[in-house]
Each structure stands twice: as C-alpha cells, then as structure tokens.
C-alpha positions as CSV (number, residue, x, y, z in Angstrom):
1,M,-8.2,1.3,-13.9
2,P,-6.9,4.9,-12.8
3,T,-8.2,7.6,-15.1
4,A,-8.5,11.3,-14.9
5,I,-12.1,12.1,-14.1
6,S,-11.5,15.9,-14.4
7,S,-8.5,18.0,-13.9
8,G,-6.6,16.7,-11.1
9,S,-9.3,14.0,-10.4
10,L,-8.0,10.5,-10.2
11,T,-9.0,7.1,-9.2
12,G,-6.8,4.3,-7.8
13,F,-6.1,0.7,-8.3
14,A,-8.2,-2.4,-7.4
15,P,-7.0,-4.4,-4.3
16,V,-4.6,-7.2,-4.8
17,I,-5.9,-9.7,-2.4
18,D,-7.2,-13.4,-2.2
19,R,-9.0,-15.7,0.2
20,N,-5.7,-16.6,1.8
21,T,-4.6,-13.0,2.5
22,R,-3.5,-12.7,6.2
23,T,-1.8,-9.2,6.0
24,L,-2.9,-6.3,3.9
25,I,-0.5,-3.3,3.3
26,L,-2.3,-0.2,2.6
27,G,-0.8,2.8,1.0
28,S,-2.6,6.3,0.6
29,F,-3.1,6.8,-3.1
30,P,-0.6,6.0,-6.1
31,G,1.6,8.7,-7.3
32,T,1.9,9.9,-10.6
33,A,4.5,7.5,-11.7
34,S,2.5,4.5,-10.4
35,L,-0.5,5.7,-12.3
36,A,1.2,6.0,-15.3
37,L,2.6,2.6,-15.2
38,Q,-0.5,1.1,-13.8
39,Q,1.7,-0.5,-11.0
40,Y,1.4,-0.2,-7.2
41,Y,4.8,1.9,-6.1
42,G,6.0,2.3,-9.6
43,H,8.2,5.0,-8.9
44,P,11.8,4.0,-9.1
45,R,13.0,5.6,-6.1
46,N,10.3,4.3,-4.1
47,Q,11.7,1.6,-1.5
48,F,8.6,-0.5,-1.3
49,W,9.7,-3.5,-3.2
50,R,13.2,-3.4,-1.8
51,L,11.8,-3.3,1.7
52,L,9.5,-6.2,1.0
53,S,12.3,-8.1,-0.5
54,A,14.5,-7.8,2.5
55,V,11.7,-8.6,4.8
56,L,10.6,-11.6,2.9
57,A,13.9,-12.8,1.7
58,V,12.5,-12.9,-2.0
59,D,13.8,-10.7,-4.7
60,L,10.8,-8.9,-5.7
61,V,12.7,-6.1,-7.3
62,N,13.9,-8.0,-10.2
63,L,10.5,-9.9,-11.1
64,P,8.3,-8.6,-13.7
65,Y,5.2,-6.6,-11.9
66,A,2.9,-9.6,-12.3
67,E,5.2,-11.9,-10.7
68,R,5.8,-9.5,-7.7
69,L,1.9,-9.4,-7.0
70,T,1.8,-13.3,-7.4
71,A,4.9,-13.6,-5.0
72,L,3.1,-11.4,-2.5
73,L,0.0,-13.3,-2.5
74,S,1.9,-16.5,-2.2
75,Q,3.4,-15.0,1.0
76,K,-0.5,-14.3,2.0
77,I,0.2,-10.5,1.6
78,G,-2.2,-8.0,-0.1
79,L,-2.0,-4.5,-1.4
80,W,-4.4,-1.7,-1.6
81,D,-4.8,2.0,-0.9
82,V,-7.1,3.7,1.8
83,L,-8.3,6.1,-0.9
84,A,-10.3,5.2,-4.0
85,A,-10.2,8.6,-5.5
86,C,-8.8,12.1,-5.0
87,E,-7.7,15.2,-6.6
88,R,-4.2,15.9,-6.5
89,R,-1.4,17.6,-8.5
90,G,1.8,15.9,-8.3
91,S,2.4,12.8,-5.9
92,L,2.6,14.2,-2.4
93,D,0.0,13.2,0.1
94,S,-0.1,16.8,1.5
95,A,-1.6,17.7,-2.1
96,I,-4.5,15.2,-1.9
97,R,-7.9,17.2,-2.0
98,N,-11.4,15.7,-1.8
99,P,-10.4,12.1,-0.8
100,L,-12.8,9.4,-1.3
101,A,-12.0,6.4,1.0
102,N,-12.2,2.9,-0.3
103,Q,-14.9,0.7,1.1
104,F,-13.5,-2.0,3.3
105,D,-16.7,-3.7,4.4
106,F,-16.1,-6.7,2.0
107,L,-12.6,-7.5,3.4
108,Q,-13.6,-9.9,6.2
109,Q,-16.0,-11.9,3.9
110,H,-13.4,-11.8,1.0
111,C,-10.3,-12.4,3.0
112,P,-11.5,-14.9,5.9
113,Q,-7.9,-15.2,7.3
114,L,-7.1,-11.5,7.3
115,Q,-5.6,-10.5,10.6
116,R,-3.2,-7.6,10.4
117,I,-3.4,-4.3,8.4
118,C,-0.3,-2.4,7.8
119,F,-0.3,1.3,6.7
120,N,2.6,2.4,4.6
121,G,2.9,6.0,6.0
122,K,1.1,8.4,8.3
123,T,-1.6,9.2,5.8
124,S,-2.8,5.9,5.3
125,G,-2.0,5.4,9.0
126,K,-4.8,7.7,9.8
127,F,-7.3,4.8,9.1
128,A,-5.7,2.5,11.7
129,S,-8.3,2.9,14.4
130,Q,-11.1,2.1,12.1
131,F,-9.4,-1.3,11.4
132,S,-8.4,-2.0,15.2
133,V,-11.9,-1.4,16.2
134,A,-12.9,-4.0,13.6
135,G,-10.5,-6.5,15.4
136,F,-7.5,-6.3,13.2
137,E,-4.0,-5.9,14.3
138,T,-2.7,-2.9,12.9
139,L,1.0,-1.7,12.3
140,I,1.8,2.1,10.9
141,L,5.0,1.7,9.1
142,P,7.4,4.7,7.8
143,S,6.5,5.5,4.4
144,S,8.6,3.9,1.4
145,S,8.0,7.2,-0.7
146,P,11.1,8.8,-1.8
147,A,9.6,11.8,-0.2
148,N,10.4,10.3,3.3
149,A,13.9,10.8,3.7
150,Q,13.8,11.3,7.4
151,S,14.8,7.7,7.8
152,T,17.5,5.5,6.4
153,F,16.8,2.3,4.3
154,D,18.1,0.2,7.5
155,E,15.9,2.4,9.9
156,K,12.7,1.8,8.0
157,L,13.6,-2.1,7.4
158,Q,13.5,-2.5,11.1
159,L,10.0,-1.4,11.5
160,W,8.8,-3.0,8.3
161,R,9.9,-6.5,9.6
162,G,6.9,-6.3,11.7
163,I,4.9,-7.2,8.7
164,I,5.7,-10.7,9.4
165,A,6.1,-10.9,13.0
C-alpha cells in the first residue's frame, strides 16, 4: 500500500496479475488522486478506464473498482507501474525524483502466458527495450493522463486498440 516514507517519498501499488495474464499495461507511477484513493488510474479525468472500456467493449467505468480489476483479469490483462517508489510533488512524471524501478524478474514465472507489455505513456515506455530484449512484444501508448492533451480521445483510442491486436 502506498505510503509517505518521508517528505515527498512514495511507494506504489502491487501488481494486478495472475497466471493467465497475457498482456500487462505498465504506467509510470500513481498520481496523487490514485494514491489517495488507493486505485490505479483514480483521477476522474484520466482516460484509462474509458479507453479500456472502448477497446474491450466492456463498461469498466461504471463498475466498482474491485470489479474493474476482476474484469481486466478476465480479459487476461494485468496492471502495474514501472516504478516501485519515487519522490514527487504533485502528479506529473516530470516531477519524479529518485525513482526506484519495480523488480520484473518474477513475471515470466508468475505469468507464464505473458506475451505483450503495453506502456501507458513515454515515461513508462523508457522501459520497453528491457522487455523486448526479454522476448516480449512491446507497445508504447499515448498517456491516458489528463496532462496529455496533445491527442484527442479518438486519436488515443486508435493506438490503444493495439492492446488486443
């Protein structure tokens, strides 16, 4: 569970995965709204759940959080972040200091069907080569963050459809 370790120092969430996970979506690190709610993509303007709802044709937006996670796992999709901890004021990736990466070594053993790693934005996408060298398909997606206003929802959706391609 994320907690403040010291002024501005935070820890992230546990992975949402199981043995059937085929696709893993990696964000960078939870924003302040997500940390406060103890939920991945908890900011009400973050488009993550809307994008996945459209991609999967499942209304994730209106489900309670625990049911969203169950629905994702039933679609063989997992969630996690590239960073386990960092120091940051606010929610912007550009404000991240002293990042500590998650340990991904156990994924191949714990998720034997894992094939594709999708990165929610450029910050997490910096880890793509690490996964492609390990034999995974990788896909860097436009960030679902409200801070990413460069693309429209529909433009993002076109690329996010690659999650299930």
